[in-house]
C-alpha positions as CSV (number, residue, x, y, z in Angstrom):
1,M,122.8,98.2,38.2
2,F,121.3,99.1,41.6
3,N,119.5,102.4,42.1
4,T,120.1,102.2,45.9
5,S,123.2,104.1,47.1
6,I,125.6,102.5,49.5
7,L,124.6,104.9,52.2
8,Q,121.0,103.8,52.0
9,R,122.0,100.1,52.0
10,V,124.4,100.4,54.9
11,G,122.8,103.3,56.7
12,I,119.6,101.6,57.8
13,P,121.3,98.5,59.4
14,V,123.9,100.7,61.1
15,L,121.1,102.9,62.5
16,A,119.3,99.9,63.7
17,L,122.4,98.6,65.5
18,V,123.0,102.0,67.1
19,A,119.4,102.2,68.3
20,M,119.6,98.6,69.7
21,A,122.9,99.4,71.5
22,A,121.4,102.6,73.0
23,F,118.4,100.7,74.2
24,I,120.5,97.9,75.8
25,A,122.9,100.3,77.4
26,H,120.2,102.6,78.8
27,P,119.3,101.6,82.4
28,T,115.7,101.0,83.2
29,Q,113.8,103.3,85.5
30,A,113.9,100.7,88.2
31,Q,117.7,100.3,87.9
32,A,118.2,104.0,88.0
33,H,116.0,104.3,91.1
34,E,117.9,101.4,92.7
35,S,121.3,103.1,92.2
36,F,120.0,106.3,93.8
37,S,118.4,104.6,96.8
38,E,121.6,102.7,97.7
39,G,123.4,105.9,98.7
40,K,122.9,109.5,99.5
41,V,121.6,112.0,97.1
42,K,124.5,114.0,95.6
43,V,124.0,117.7,94.9
44,L,126.3,120.5,93.8
45,Y,125.3,124.1,94.3
46,H,127.3,126.9,92.5
47,V,127.6,130.6,93.5
48,D,129.7,133.0,91.5
49,S,127.9,136.3,92.0
50,K,129.1,139.2,94.2
51,D,125.5,140.0,95.0
52,P,124.8,139.0,98.7
53,A,121.1,138.4,97.8
54,V,122.1,135.7,95.4
55,A,124.3,134.0,97.9
56,K,121.6,134.2,100.6
57,Y,119.1,132.7,98.2
58,A,121.5,129.8,97.4
59,M,122.0,129.1,101.1
60,A,118.2,129.2,101.7
61,L,117.8,126.7,98.8
62,I,120.5,124.5,100.3
63,N,118.7,124.5,103.7
64,K,115.4,123.6,102.1
65,H,117.0,120.9,100.1
66,I,118.6,119.3,103.2
67,E,115.2,119.4,105.0
68,A,113.4,117.9,102.0
69,E,115.8,115.0,101.8
70,G,115.3,114.2,105.5
71,G,118.4,115.8,107.1
72,P,122.1,116.3,106.5
73,D,122.8,112.5,106.8
74,K,120.6,111.8,103.8
75,I,122.4,114.1,101.3
76,D,125.9,114.6,100.1
77,L,125.9,118.3,99.3
78,K,128.7,120.5,98.0
79,L,128.8,124.3,97.5
80,V,131.2,125.7,95.0
81,V,132.1,129.3,95.4
82,H,134.4,131.2,93.1
83,G,135.1,134.5,91.4
84,P,133.5,137.6,92.9
85,A,131.5,135.4,95.3
86,L,134.6,134.5,97.2
87,L,134.6,137.8,99.1
88,L,131.1,137.1,100.4
89,F,132.3,133.9,102.1
90,D,135.4,135.4,103.7
91,K,135.5,134.1,107.3
92,D,136.3,137.6,108.7
93,T,133.7,139.5,106.8
94,I,130.9,137.0,106.1
95,D,127.3,138.1,106.5
96,P,125.8,136.4,109.6
97,E,122.8,135.4,107.4
98,L,125.1,133.3,105.2
99,K,126.3,131.3,108.3
100,K,122.9,129.8,109.0
């Protein structure tokens, strides 16, 4: 009797509900900024290369990031090191450049 399939009849209202739910659940830009301004900036750096130049570059980026945020008290920063990079950060054999 009807030429419209069930998917077409039900699909549009369901898509409209999903779109409305996504719009309602998505925080506004002001809300997102407010949640960041309440606490420290949280950053995670990751090093997994055995190349010392890569590790030195990551450490330089970390230092610049700390300076850009206004100091170590303004940022919650973590460095994750694993795999071949672990040897670069061994306390007995670490390159002095990585300690800066």
